[in-house]
VEXDREN-2710 file (C-alpha; in Angstrom, 1 decimal):
% VEXDREN-2710
k/r/px/py/pz
1/UNK/84.5/190.2/-2.1
2/UNK/86.8/187.6/-3.8
3/UNK/89.6/188.7/-1.4
4/UNK/87.2/188.2/1.7
5/UNK/86.3/184.7/0.4
6/UNK/90.0/183.7/0.0
7/UNK/90.7/184.7/3.6
8/UNK/87.7/182.8/4.9
9/UNK/88.7/179.7/3.0
10/UNK/92.2/179.9/4.2
11/UNK/91.1/180.4/7.8
12/UNK/88.8/177.3/7.6
13/UNK/91.5/175.1/6.1
14/UNK/93.9/176.2/8.8
15/UNK/91.4/175.2/11.5
16/UNK/90.7/171.9/9.9
17/UNK/94.4/170.9/9.6
18/UNK/94.9/172.0/13.2
19/UNK/92.1/169.9/14.5
20/UNK/93.2/166.8/12.6
21/UNK/96.8/167.3/13.8
22/UNK/95.7/167.4/17.5
23/UNK/93.3/164.3/17.1
24/UNK/96.2/162.3/15.5
25/UNK/98.6/163.2/18.3
26/UNK/96.1/162.4/21.0
27/UNK/95.3/159.0/19.5
28/UNK/99.0/158.0/19.3
29/UNK/99.5/159.0/22.9
30/UNK/96.6/156.8/24.0
31/UNK/97.5/153.6/22.0
32/UNK/99.3/151.0/24.0
33/UNK/101.9/149.1/22.0
34/UNK/100.9/145.4/21.4
35/UNK/102.6/142.9/23.7
36/UNK/105.1/140.7/21.8
37/UNK/103.7/137.2/22.0
38/UNK/105.2/133.7/21.5
39/UNK/104.2/130.1/22.0
40/UNK/105.2/127.1/23.9
41/UNK/104.0/123.6/22.9
42/UNK/104.5/120.1/24.3
43/UNK/102.8/116.9/25.3
44/UNK/101.6/116.1/28.9
45/UNK/102.6/112.5/29.9
46/UNK/102.2/110.4/33.1
47/UNK/105.2/110.1/35.3
48/UNK/106.4/107.0/33.5
49/UNK/105.6/108.4/30.1
50/UNK/103.1/105.5/29.4
51/UNK/100.0/107.6/29.2
52/UNK/99.2/110.8/27.2
53/UNK/97.2/113.0/29.6
54/UNK/94.2/115.0/28.1
55/UNK/92.4/117.7/29.9
56/UNK/95.6/119.0/31.8
57/UNK/95.5/122.8/32.5
58/UNK/98.7/124.5/31.1
59/UNK/99.2/128.1/32.3
60/UNK/101.5/131.1/33.1
61/UNK/101.1/134.6/34.1
62/UNK/102.5/138.0/33.1
63/UNK/103.8/140.7/35.6
64/UNK/100.3/141.9/36.3
65/UNK/99.0/138.4/37.2
66/UNK/97.1/138.0/33.8
67/UNK/96.6/134.4/33.2
68/UNK/97.4/132.9/29.8
69/UNK/96.2/129.2/29.6
70/UNK/95.4/126.2/27.4
71/UNK/94.3/122.6/27.8
72/UNK/95.9/119.5/26.6
73/UNK/93.9/117.6/24.0
74/UNK/93.0/113.9/24.3
75/UNK/96.5/113.1/22.9
76/UNK/98.2/115.1/25.6
77/UNK/99.3/117.9/23.2
78/UNK/99.0/121.5/23.9
79/UNK/100.0/125.0/22.5
80/UNK/100.1/127.9/24.9
81/UNK/100.3/131.5/23.7
82/UNK/101.8/134.0/26.2
83/UNK/104.0/137.2/26.2
84/UNK/107.6/136.8/25.3
85/UNK/110.2/136.5/28.1
86/UNK/111.1/134.2/31.0
87/UNK/108.1/132.3/32.3
88/UNK/107.2/129.5/34.7
89/UNK/104.7/127.3/32.9
90/UNK/102.5/125.1/35.2
91/UNK/100.9/121.9/34.2
92/UNK/98.1/120.7/36.5
93/UNK/95.2/118.3/36.6
94/UNK/92.3/118.5/39.0
95/UNK/92.8/121.6/41.0
96/UNK/96.5/121.1/41.0
97/UNK/96.9/120.1/44.7
98/UNK/97.7/116.5/43.9
99/UNK/99.4/116.5/40.6
100/UNK/101.3/119.3/39.1
101/UNK/104.6/120.2/37.3
102/UNK/106.5/123.4/36.7
103/UNK/108.8/124.3/33.7
104/UNK/110.9/127.4/33.2
105/UNK/110.5/128.5/29.6
106/UNK/111.9/131.4/27.7
107/UNK/109.1/132.3/25.3
108/UNK/110.4/134.1/22.1
109/UNK/108.5/136.6/20.0
110/UNK/106.6/135.1/17.1
111/UNK/108.2/131.6/17.8
112/UNK/107.1/128.3/19.2
113/UNK/109.3/126.8/21.8
114/UNK/108.7/123.0/21.8
115/UNK/109.2/121.4/25.2
116/UNK/110.9/118.0/25.5
117/UNK/108.7/115.2/26.8
118/UNK/111.1/114.7/29.8
119/UNK/110.0/118.0/31.3
120/UNK/106.2/117.7/30.7
121/UNK/105.6/114.6/32.6
122/UNK/103.0/115.2/35.4
123/UNK/104.4/114.9/38.9
124/UNK/102.7/113.5/41.9
125/UNK/102.8/115.7/45.0
126/UNK/100.1/113.9/46.9
127/UNK/100.3/111.2/49.5
128/UNK/98.0/108.4/48.4
129/UNK/96.7/105.3/50.0
130/UNK/94.2/102.5/49.1
131/UNK/92.4/99.8/51.0
132/UNK/92.8/96.5/49.1
133/UNK/89.5/95.0/47.8
134/UNK/88.3/91.6/46.8
135/UNK/86.8/92.5/43.4
136/UNK/88.8/95.7/42.5
137/UNK/92.4/96.6/41.9
138/UNK/92.7/100.5/41.4
139/UNK/96.2/100.3/42.7
140/UNK/97.4/98.6/39.5
141/UNK/96.1/101.5/37.4
142/UNK/97.9/104.0/39.7
143/UNK/101.2/102.2/39.5
144/UNK/100.7/101.7/35.8
145/UNK/101.0/105.5/35.3
146/UNK/104.2/105.5/37.4
147/UNK/102.7/107.0/40.6
148/UNK/103.0/105.5/44.1
149/UNK/100.4/104.8/46.8
150/UNK/100.5/103.0/50.2
151/UNK/98.3/100.0/51.2
152/UNK/96.3/100.6/54.4
153/UNK/93.7/98.4/56.1
154/UNK/90.1/98.9/57.2
155/UNK/91.4/99.1/60.8
156/UNK/93.8/102.0/59.7
157/UNK/90.7/104.0/58.7
158/UNK/89.7/104.0/62.5
159/UNK/92.7/106.1/63.3
160/UNK/92.6/109.7/62.3
161/UNK/96.2/110.3/62.6
162/UNK/96.8/107.5/60.0
163/UNK/94.0/108.8/57.7
164/UNK/95.4/112.3/58.0
165/UNK/98.7/111.3/56.4
166/UNK/97.2/111.1/53.0
167/UNK/95.7/113.5/50.4
168/UNK/93.9/110.8/48.4
169/UNK/92.4/107.5/49.6
170/UNK/91.0/104.8/47.2
171/UNK/88.3/102.6/48.6
172/UNK/88.2/99.4/46.5
173/UNK/85.1/97.4/45.9
174/UNK/85.0/94.5/48.4
175/UNK/87.3/96.2/50.9
176/UNK/84.7/96.9/53.6
177/UNK/83.8/94.1/56.0
178/UNK/80.4/93.4/57.4
179/UNK/79.1/95.7/60.1
180/UNK/81.6/96.1/63.1
181/UNK/81.4/97.9/66.3
182/UNK/84.1/100.3/65.1
183/UNK/82.3/101.4/61.9
184/UNK/81.4/104.8/63.4
185/UNK/85.0/105.7/63.8
186/UNK/85.6/105.0/60.1
187/UNK/82.7/107.2/59.0
188/UNK/83.6/110.0/61.3
189/UNK/87.3/109.9/60.1
190/UNK/86.3/109.9/56.5
191/UNK/83.9/112.7/57.0
192/UNK/86.7/114.7/58.7
193/UNK/89.2/113.7/56.0
194/UNK/87.0/115.1/53.2
195/UNK/85.8/118.2/55.1
196/UNK/89.5/119.2/55.5
197/UNK/90.4/118.8/51.9
198/UNK/91.1/115.1/51.5
199/UNK/89.7/113.3/48.4
200/UNK/88.1/109.8/48.1
201/UNK/87.4/107.4/45.2
202/UNK/84.9/104.6/46.0
203/UNK/83.7/101.9/43.6
204/UNK/80.7/99.7/43.5
205/UNK/80.2/98.0/46.8
206/UNK/82.5/100.5/48.5
207/UNK/79.5/102.9/48.4
208/UNK/78.8/101.4/51.9
209/UNK/81.6/103.6/53.2
210/UNK/79.5/106.6/52.1
211/UNK/75.9/105.5/52.8
212/UNK/76.2/102.8/55.3
213/UNK/75.6/99.1/55.4
214/UNK/77.9/96.1/55.8
215/UNK/80.2/95.1/52.8
216/UNK/77.6/96.6/50.5
217/UNK/74.4/98.6/50.7
218/UNK/71.2/96.6/50.3
219/UNK/68.6/99.4/50.9
220/UNK/68.2/103.2/51.2
221/UNK/68.6/104.9/54.5
222/UNK/70.9/102.3/56.0
223/UNK/72.6/102.9/59.3
224/UNK/76.1/104.3/59.0
225/UNK/78.0/106.2/56.4
226/UNK/78.7/109.9/56.4
227/UNK/76.8/111.1/53.3
228/UNK/73.2/112.2/54.3
229/UNK/70.5/109.9/53.2
230/UNK/68.8/112.7/51.3
231/UNK/71.9/113.0/49.1
232/UNK/72.5/109.4/47.8
233/UNK/70.9/105.9/47.8
234/UNK/72.6/102.9/46.1
235/UNK/71.2/99.4/46.3
236/UNK/73.0/96.2/45.3
237/UNK/70.6/95.1/42.6
238/UNK/72.6/95.3/39.5
239/UNK/72.9/92.2/37.3
240/UNK/75.9/91.0/35.3
241/UNK/76.2/92.0/31.7
242/UNK/77.4/94.7/29.3
243/UNK/75.7/98.2/29.1
244/UNK/76.4/99.5/25.6
245/UNK/76.7/103.1/24.5
246/UNK/76.8/104.7/27.9
247/UNK/77.1/108.4/27.8
248/UNK/79.9/110.6/29.1
249/UNK/77.9/113.7/30.1
250/UNK/80.7/115.6/31.8
251/UNK/82.3/117.8/29.0
252/UNK/85.8/117.9/30.6
253/UNK/85.9/114.1/30.9
254/UNK/84.8/113.7/27.3
255/UNK/87.4/116.2/26.1
256/UNK/90.0/114.6/28.1
257/UNK/89.4/111.2/26.7
258/UNK/88.4/112.1/23.2
259/UNK/85.1/110.1/23.1
260/UNK/81.7/110.5/24.7
261/UNK/80.3/106.9/24.7
262/UNK/81.6/103.6/25.8
263/UNK/80.5/100.1/26.7
264/UNK/80.8/99.1/30.4
265/UNK/81.0/95.5/31.4
266/UNK/79.7/94.2/34.8
267/UNK/81.1/90.7/35.4
268/UNK/79.8/90.2/38.9
269/UNK/76.4/88.7/39.8
270/UNK/75.3/91.9/41.5
271/UNK/76.5/95.5/41.6
272/UNK/75.4/98.7/43.2
273/UNK/72.8/100.6/41.2
274/UNK/72.4/104.4/42.0
275/UNK/68.6/104.6/42.9
276/UNK/68.6/108.1/44.0
277/UNK/71.0/111.1/44.1
278/UNK/70.7/114.9/44.9
279/UNK/71.3/116.7/41.6
280/UNK/72.4/119.8/43.5
281/UNK/75.0/117.9/45.4
282/UNK/76.4/115.4/42.8
283/UNK/77.6/116.0/39.1
284/UNK/76.7/113.1/36.9
285/UNK/79.8/112.2/34.8
286/UNK/78.7/108.9/33.1
287/UNK/75.1/107.6/32.8
288/UNK/73.0/105.0/30.9
289/UNK/69.9/106.9/29.7
290/UNK/68.7/108.4/33.0
291/UNK/70.6/106.1/35.3
292/UNK/73.9/107.6/36.8
293/UNK/76.9/105.3/36.7
294/UNK/79.6/107.7/37.8
295/UNK/79.1/110.7/40.1
296/UNK/81.2/113.3/41.7
297/UNK/80.9/116.0/44.4
298/UNK/83.1/118.7/46.0
299/UNK/80.2/119.9/48.1
300/UNK/80.5/117.8/51.1
301/UNK/81.5/119.5/54.3
302/UNK/80.7/118.8/57.9
303/UNK/80.7/122.0/59.8
304/UNK/81.2/120.1/63.0
305/UNK/84.4/118.3/61.8
306/UNK/87.6/118.8/63.6
307/UNK/90.2/120.9/61.7
308/UNK/93.0/118.5/60.8
309/UNK/96.0/119.1/58.6
310/UNK/95.6/116.6/55.8
311/UNK/98.5/114.9/53.8
312/UNK/101.2/117.3/52.7
313/UNK/99.0/119.9/51.0
314/UNK/98.6/122.2/54.0
315/UNK/102.4/122.4/54.8
316/UNK/104.2/122.5/51.6
317/UNK/103.8/126.2/50.8
318/UNK/101.0/125.9/48.2
319/UNK/97.4/127.0/48.1
320/UNK/94.3/126.4/46.0
321/UNK/92.7/129.5/44.7
322/UNK/89.9/130.6/42.3
323/UNK/91.6/132.7/39.6
324/UNK/89.3/135.2/37.8
325/UNK/90.7/135.9/34.3
326/UNK/89.5/139.0/32.6
327/UNK/86.7/138.1/30.2
328/UNK/86.9/134.3/30.9
329/UNK/85.3/131.9/33.3
330/UNK/87.0/131.5/36.7
331/UNK/89.6/128.7/37.0
332/UNK/90.6/126.7/40.0
333/UNK/94.5/126.4/40.3
334/UNK/97.1/125.7/43.0
335/UNK/99.8/128.2/43.3
336/UNK/102.8/129.0/45.6
337/UNK/101.8/130.7/48.9
338/UNK/104.2/133.5/48.1
339/UNK/102.2/134.4/45.0
340/UNK/98.9/134.9/46.9
341/UNK/99.3/138.7/47.6
342/UNK/99.5/139.5/43.9
343/UNK/96.6/137.3/43.1
344/UNK/94.4/138.6/45.9
345/UNK/95.0/142.2/44.6
346/UNK/94.0/141.0/41.2
347/UNK/90.7/140.0/42.6
348/UNK/91.1/136.1/43.1
349/UNK/89.7/134.4/46.0
350/UNK/90.9/131.5/48.3
351/UNK/89.6/128.0/47.6
352/UNK/88.0/126.3/44.7
353/UNK/85.8/128.2/42.3
354/UNK/82.7/126.1/43.0
355/UNK/81.7/123.6/45.7
356/UNK/82.9/123.9/49.3
357/UNK/86.0/125.8/49.4
358/UNK/87.6/123.7/52.1
359/UNK/86.5/120.2/51.0
360/UNK/88.1/117.7/48.8
361/UNK/86.4/115.5/46.0
362/UNK/84.5/112.3/46.3
363/UNK/84.2/110.2/43.2
364/UNK/82.0/107.2/43.0
365/UNK/81.5/104.6/40.2
366/UNK/79.1/101.8/39.9
367/UNK/81.7/100.1/37.7
368/UNK/85.2/99.4/38.8
369/UNK/88.6/97.9/37.9
370/UNK/88.1/94.2/38.7
371/UNK/91.1/92.2/39.3
372/UNK/90.4/89.8/36.3
373/UNK/88.8/90.6/33.0
374/UNK/89.1/93.3/30.3
375/UNK/87.7/96.7/31.6
376/UNK/88.2/98.4/28.2
377/UNK/87.7/102.2/28.0
378/UNK/86.5/102.3/31.6
379/UNK/90.1/102.0/32.5
380/UNK/90.7/105.3/30.8
381/UNK/88.0/106.9/32.9
382/UNK/89.6/105.5/36.1
383/UNK/93.0/107.0/35.0
384/UNK/91.2/110.4/34.7
385/UNK/89.7/109.9/38.2
386/UNK/93.1/109.2/39.6
387/UNK/94.7/112.4/38.1
388/UNK/91.7/114.6/39.0
389/UNK/91.1/113.7/42.6
END
């Protein structure tokens, strides 16, 4: 009996050892070695190095089109973790179609490669223009960052071939004359411009370009403009003074600036108050209590607009896509056309991740960069707008 028990115990031990051995071998075969990682850090700056740029997207890809990305802080600094090896690191603001930089980096395992400030300056790839205003001077902020833009006139806006040369157009407060016979041409051209991917910034009285009226808008549902009356109404009833502790409600803007409240000074006798806006069409970025002071949309599109090549974005071999990182929210980026096939196979889609895939941005602020006086922190907001159009 003792001999039988010995054989039974020995057999059971053999089976247990055999099973454990097989399980260990199978687990080892299924384990994928960890990808060696490293880091790259730096500071995103404007072209002339005068401005530290927060909210810039810094990213790269591995051989399987997996995206590794980070955002620069309000001080412009970033740290990106990615697989070791040779990489092209992209730095972009907005959707990357107007401002972007590429840096070749050899990322080393368990090390941090620090990029020199000379290679992390944000380059302008867009053609930009402005219409000179009476009470506004956005062009001084653009050039103060080291970027360039061309002055055009109200009459130039009547010629689509002229408008189509640019990717971004700034419409300064006080730049629109009273009602003229050629106003419809201006409205139609701006509608076509945005519908084909061009971006606009308008301030204060320049809302008349969007909603109609003469040099400003004095009522809702005025004749002219190209934004439907159901989407926006702004009336020139604001009074001079300072609004304290206005709220920055857009998270990306607040993170890029490093603050979420500011005081805004209105030094003119009257300014455009936003009386009504469609919350499904506009995103509110700055407000005073329930009153919107800065709004943005990328949802405008005229299905009847003529297809026109805008600026240099449609001919320079770059495309804007919605990248879908595994386990993260989709991210809008601009990539070389030659990389599209790999991204498409990865599950990415053409166009921006939200809004109208073909359209550009429209930013509108009730405040502006007046030619005289101290605009304070609102100047930082205008810098953000410029880089994110």
